[in-house]
C-alpha positions as CSV (number, residue, x, y, z in Angstrom):
1,M,-15.1,94.6,17.9
2,S,-13.2,97.6,17.7
3,P,-14.2,100.4,15.1
4,A,-10.8,99.9,13.5
5,R,-11.0,96.2,13.0
6,G,-14.5,96.6,11.9
7,L,-13.5,99.1,9.2
8,A,-10.6,96.7,7.9
9,L,-13.0,93.8,7.8
10,T,-15.4,96.0,5.6
11,A,-12.5,96.9,3.4
12,V,-11.2,93.3,2.7
13,L,-14.8,92.2,2.3
14,S,-15.4,94.9,-0.1
15,L,-12.5,94.3,-2.2
16,A,-13.0,90.6,-2.3
17,L,-16.4,90.7,-3.2
18,G,-15.9,93.3,-6.0
19,G,-13.3,91.6,-7.5
20,L,-15.1,88.3,-7.4
21,G,-18.2,90.0,-9.1
22,A,-16.0,91.6,-11.7
23,W,-14.2,88.2,-12.1
24,G,-17.5,86.4,-12.4
25,G,-19.1,89.0,-14.8
26,A,-15.9,88.8,-17.0
27,R,-15.8,85.0,-17.2
28,L,-19.4,84.8,-18.2
29,A,-19.1,87.5,-20.9
30,L,-16.0,85.5,-22.2
31,R,-18.2,82.2,-22.1
32,H,-21.0,83.9,-24.0
33,A,-18.5,85.4,-26.4
34,A,-16.7,82.1,-27.4
35,P,-18.0,80.6,-30.6
36,P,-20.5,77.9,-29.8
37,A,-18.9,74.4,-29.7
38,P,-21.5,72.8,-31.9
39,L,-20.7,75.1,-35.0
40,H,-16.9,74.2,-34.6
41,E,-18.1,70.4,-34.5
42,L,-20.2,70.9,-37.4
43,L,-17.5,72.7,-39.3
44,H,-14.8,70.4,-38.9
45,A,-16.6,67.0,-38.6
46,E,-19.6,67.2,-40.7
47,L,-19.5,69.5,-43.3
48,H,-16.8,67.9,-45.3
49,L,-14.8,70.9,-45.8
50,S,-12.6,71.1,-49.0
51,P,-8.7,71.4,-48.1
52,A,-8.9,75.4,-49.2
53,Q,-12.0,75.6,-46.9
54,A,-10.3,74.0,-44.1
55,A,-7.1,76.2,-44.6
56,R,-9.4,79.2,-44.8
57,L,-10.9,78.4,-41.6
58,A,-7.9,77.4,-39.7
59,A,-6.5,80.9,-40.7
60,L,-9.6,82.6,-39.4
61,E,-9.6,80.7,-36.0
62,A,-6.0,81.6,-35.2
63,D,-6.8,85.3,-36.0
64,H,-9.7,85.1,-33.8
65,A,-7.9,83.4,-31.2
66,R,-5.3,86.1,-31.3
67,R,-8.2,88.9,-30.8
68,M,-9.7,87.1,-28.2
69,A,-6.5,86.8,-26.3
70,D,-5.8,90.4,-26.5
71,L,-9.4,91.0,-25.3
72,D,-8.9,88.6,-22.4
73,R,-6.1,90.5,-21.5
74,R,-7.9,94.0,-21.5
75,M,-10.8,92.5,-19.5
76,R,-8.5,91.2,-16.9
77,A,-6.9,94.8,-16.8
78,A,-10.5,96.2,-16.3
79,D,-11.4,93.8,-13.7
80,S,-8.1,95.0,-11.8
81,D,-9.3,98.6,-12.5
82,L,-12.7,97.9,-10.9
83,A,-11.2,96.1,-7.8
84,H,-9.1,99.2,-7.2
85,A,-11.8,101.6,-7.5
86,I,-13.7,99.5,-5.1
87,D,-10.9,99.3,-2.6
88,A,-10.2,103.2,-2.8
89,H,-13.6,104.5,-2.4
90,H,-15.6,101.5,-0.7
91,A,-18.7,103.2,-2.3
92,Y,-20.3,103.3,-5.7
93,T,-18.5,106.3,-7.0
94,P,-17.9,107.7,-10.4
95,D,-14.5,105.9,-10.6
96,V,-16.3,102.9,-9.8
97,Q,-19.1,103.4,-12.5
98,A,-16.1,104.5,-15.1
99,A,-14.4,101.0,-14.5
100,I,-17.6,99.2,-14.7
101,D,-18.0,101.0,-18.3
102,R,-14.6,100.1,-19.0
103,L,-15.2,96.5,-18.4
104,H,-18.6,96.4,-20.2
105,G,-16.9,98.1,-23.2
106,V,-14.4,95.3,-23.5
107,M,-17.0,92.5,-23.1
108,S,-19.0,94.0,-25.8
109,E,-16.0,94.1,-28.0
110,A,-15.6,90.4,-27.4
111,Q,-19.1,89.5,-28.4
112,K,-18.8,91.5,-31.5
113,E,-15.5,90.0,-32.3
114,T,-17.1,86.8,-32.0
115,I,-20.1,87.6,-34.3
116,L,-17.7,88.7,-36.9
117,H,-15.8,85.4,-36.6
118,V,-18.9,83.5,-37.0
119,L,-20.0,85.3,-39.9
120,A,-16.7,85.1,-41.4
121,M,-16.7,81.2,-41.0
122,R,-20.0,81.4,-42.5
123,A,-18.6,83.2,-45.7
124,V,-16.1,80.4,-46.4
125,L,-18.9,77.9,-46.9
126,T,-21.0,76.7,-49.9
127,P,-24.6,77.6,-49.7
128,S,-25.8,74.0,-48.7
129,Q,-23.1,73.8,-46.1
130,A,-24.1,77.4,-44.9
131,A,-27.7,76.3,-44.6
132,R,-26.9,73.5,-42.2
133,F,-24.2,75.9,-40.3
134,D,-27.3,78.7,-40.3
135,R,-29.5,75.9,-38.6
136,T,-27.0,75.1,-36.0
137,L,-26.2,78.6,-35.2
138,D,-29.9,79.4,-34.8
139,R,-30.5,76.2,-32.6
140,T,-27.4,77.1,-30.4
141,L,-28.3,80.5,-29.8
142,T,-31.9,80.0,-29.2
143,Q,-31.0,77.2,-26.5
144,A,-28.4,79.7,-25.1
145,A,-31.2,82.1,-24.5
146,R,-33.3,79.9,-22.6
C-alpha cells in the first residue's frame, strides 16, 4: 500500500471512528437524560390525577420537550465540532479536548434539565401521589445504576 493511500485510509477511519464515538456518547447521554418511562406511566395511568394536575403536567412536559429538543440540536452540533476537530488533526489536540468539553457540557445540561423536570412534575402531586412517585423514581434510578 502506498504512503498516500495509507494516510487517506487512516484519515477516513479516524473521522469515522471519532464521529461514531461522539454519536454513541451523545445517544447514551440522551437516553440517560430522558425521564424514566415508569414515572410517566405511573403519572398518567396509576396516580389518578385531577384535571388540573393533568393540565399542569402536560404544560411541564411540553416545556421540557422544547428544551430537550434544543439540547439535542446543540449536542448534534457539538458532535459535528468533535468530528471536525478529529478530522483536522488526527490527534488528541487541544481542539479535540475543547470539542469534547463542549459535548460534555451539553450532556450535563441535558441531565440537569431532566432532573429539574422530574422535580417539577413531583411538585404538582399530592403528598400520597408524591410518595408513590418517589418510590418509583428511587427504584428506576437504582435499577439504572446496575
